[in-house]
C-alpha positions in Angstrom: 150.5 14.0 166.1 153.3 16.5 166.4 153.2 17.0 162.7 149.5 18.0 162.9 150.3 20.4 165.7 153.2 21.9 163.5 150.7 22.4 160.6 148.0 23.7 162.9 150.5 26.3 164.3 151.8 27.2 160.9 148.3 27.8 159.6 147.3 29.8 162.7 150.4 32.0 162.3 149.6 32.5 158.6 146.0 33.6 159.4 147.3 35.9 162.2 149.7 37.6 159.9 146.9 37.9 157.2 144.5 39.4 159.6 147.1 41.8 161.0 147.9 43.1 157.5 144.1 43.3 156.5 143.4 45.2 159.8 146.2 47.7 159.2 145.0 48.3 155.6 141.5 48.9 156.5 141.9 52.5 157.9 143.6 53.6 154.7 140.8 52.0 152.7 138.2 53.8 154.8 139.8 57.1 154.1 140.1 56.3 150.4 136.5 55.5 150.1 135.7 58.7 152.2 137.4 60.9 149.5 135.0 59.6 146.9 131.9 60.7 148.8 130.0 63.9 148.3 131.2 67.0 150.2 127.9 68.8 149.9 127.1 68.8 153.7 130.5 70.0 154.7 130.6 72.7 152.1 127.1 74.0 153.0 128.0 74.1 156.6 130.8 76.5 155.9 128.3 78.8 154.1 130.9 80.2 151.6 132.9 81.6 154.6 136.8 81.1 154.7 137.8 78.6 157.3 141.2 77.9 158.8 143.1 74.7 158.1 142.3 73.5 161.6 138.6 74.1 161.1 138.9 72.2 157.7 140.4 69.3 159.4 137.8 69.3 162.2 135.0 69.4 159.5 136.4 66.4 157.7 136.6 64.5 160.9 133.1 65.5 162.0 131.5 64.6 158.6 133.5 61.5 157.6 134.6 60.0 160.9 138.3 59.9 159.8 141.5 61.2 161.6 142.9 64.3 160.0 146.1 66.2 160.8 147.7 69.3 159.4 151.5 69.4 158.8 152.0 72.9 160.3 155.7 72.6 160.5 155.9 71.8 156.8 153.8 74.8 156.0 156.0 77.1 158.2 159.0 75.9 156.4 157.4 76.3 153.0 156.5 80.0 153.7 157.8 81.3 157.1 156.1 84.7 156.6 152.6 83.2 156.9 150.8 82.6 160.2 149.5 79.2 159.2 147.3 78.9 162.2 145.1 81.6 160.7 145.6 80.7 156.9 142.1 80.1 155.3 140.4 78.3 152.4 137.0 78.8 151.0 135.0 75.7 150.3 133.1 75.9 146.9 129.4 75.5 147.5 128.5 73.5 144.5 126.4 70.3 144.7 127.9 67.0 143.5 131.5 67.6 144.3 133.6 64.8 145.9 135.5 65.3 149.0 138.8 64.7 147.2 137.7 67.3 144.5 137.1 70.0 147.0 140.3 69.4 149.0 142.6 69.2 145.9 140.8 72.4 144.6 141.1 74.5 147.7 144.6 73.4 148.7 145.8 74.0 145.2 144.3 77.5 144.8 143.6 79.2 148.2 147.0 79.2 150.0 150.2 81.0 149.2 151.8 77.6 148.6 150.5 74.6 146.8 149.2 72.0 149.3 147.7 68.5 148.9 146.6 65.5 150.9 148.2 62.2 151.8 147.0 59.0 153.4 149.4 57.7 156.1 148.0 54.6 158.0 144.8 55.8 159.8 145.3 59.5 159.1 144.7 61.9 156.3 147.5 64.5 156.3 147.1 68.1 154.8 150.6 69.1 153.8 152.5 71.5 151.4 153.3 70.1 148.0 151.8 69.4 144.5 149.2 66.8 144.1 150.8 63.6 142.9 147.5 62.0 141.5 145.4 64.2 139.4 141.9 63.1 138.2 141.9 61.9 134.7 139.9 63.6 132.0 136.7 61.8 131.4 135.0 63.2 128.3 132.9 60.2 127.7 131.7 59.9 131.5 128.4 61.3 132.9 129.7 65.0 132.9 131.1 64.9 129.3 127.7 63.3 128.2 125.6 65.8 129.9 127.6 68.6 128.6 127.2 67.4 125.0 123.6 66.5 125.5 122.3 69.7 127.1 121.0 72.2 124.7 121.1 76.0 125.4 119.5 78.9 123.8 120.5 82.7 123.8 117.4 84.7 122.7 119.2 88.0 122.1 122.7 89.2 121.6 124.0 90.1 125.0 127.2 90.8 127.1 128.4 90.2 130.5 131.3 89.0 132.6 133.0 85.6 132.3 131.6 84.7 135.8 128.0 85.5 134.7 128.4 83.4 131.7 129.9 80.4 133.4 127.0 80.7 136.0 124.5 80.4 133.2 126.2 77.2 131.9 126.3 75.6 135.4 122.6 76.5 135.9 121.6 75.0 132.7 123.6 71.9 132.7 123.7 71.2 136.4 127.4 70.7 136.1 129.8 72.3 138.7 132.4 74.6 137.0 135.6 75.2 138.9 138.2 77.8 137.9 142.0 77.1 138.5 142.7 80.6 139.9 146.4 79.8 140.6 147.0 78.8 136.9 145.4 82.0 135.7 147.7 84.0 138.1 150.7 82.1 136.8 149.5 82.9 133.3 149.2 86.6 134.3 145.5 86.5 133.3 144.4 88.2 136.6 141.0 89.5 135.2 139.7 86.4 133.7 136.5 86.1 135.8 135.6 89.8 135.3 136.5 89.9 131.6 133.6 91.0 129.4 132.2 88.3 127.0 129.8 88.5 124.1 126.8 85.9 124.0 125.6 85.7 120.4 122.0 85.0 119.7 121.7 81.3 119.2 119.0 78.7 119.1 119.5 75.1 120.3 123.2 75.1 120.6 124.9 72.3 122.5 126.2 73.4 126.0 129.7 72.2 124.9 129.8 74.7 122.0 128.5 77.5 124.2 131.3 76.8 126.8 134.0 76.7 124.2 132.8 80.0 122.6 132.8 81.8 126.0 136.2 80.4 127.1 137.8 81.3 123.7 137.0 84.9 124.5 138.9 84.7 127.8 141.8 82.7 126.2 140.8 79.6 128.3 140.1 76.0 127.8 138.6 73.3 130.1 139.0 69.8 131.2 136.2 67.3 131.9 136.6 65.8 135.3 134.5 62.8 136.9 132.4 65.3 139.0 133.0 68.8 137.4 134.5 70.9 134.7 137.9 72.5 135.4 138.5 75.8 133.6 142.3 76.5 132.9 144.3 78.9 130.7 144.8 77.7 127.1 147.5 75.2 126.9 147.5 74.1 130.6 
C-alpha cells in the first residue's frame, strides 16, 4: 500500500513539474507566434505617421494581446544625447509584412542606434542591440517564385527616380520592398532613393530581371525574405 502511495506521489510530482514548465513556456510561445502574424492593421492605424517607442509598445499590446516593454535605461546608455521618450519610428504601410519584419526593420533603420527585440518570459522587450536572428534568404519560397513568375513590360524608354522604379515593381508584383536605409548611409550612398534610373523599352521581361537592372544602376542588390524583398548596397 505504501509503495503504491509513493508511486502515486512521484507521478503526481512529475506531472506537477511538467505542467509548471509547460505553463511557463506558453507565454513565450504566444509571443513567438504573434511575431509571425500580419502587421497590416497596426501599420495602417499609424497612417504613416512617426510614433514613439511607447506608442509602438502600446500598439503591439493592443493588436496582439502581449506584454511589451521598452528598455529606456539601455537606450539612454547607448546614446545619452537623445530623449528616448520622444524618439520615433515610422511603420511601413505595406500589406503582407509580418510583425517581426516590421519591428526588425524600423528598429534597425529609424533610430540613432541599432535596436532589436527579445522575448523574456511573458514579455517582448524592445532594446538597443543588433538583431541576433536574421530571416534567411528564401529564393525558392512564395516571394521568390512570384518575382520570377511575374512578367513586366516597359512600353517606352523612360527615366525616373529609384523610388518610383521600386514602386512600379511593388505594384506589378504585389511584393513589399523594404530598403535598408542604415546600410546605405554606412555605404555613403545617401541619395539612393532619389537617384535617376533609366527604364529601357522591354516587352515581357521577368520582374526579377527588371529589379536587377534597376538596382544595378544604383549600385545595389537585394535579398528575398519570407514576406518581402530587402534592398541593400552591393556586397551587403
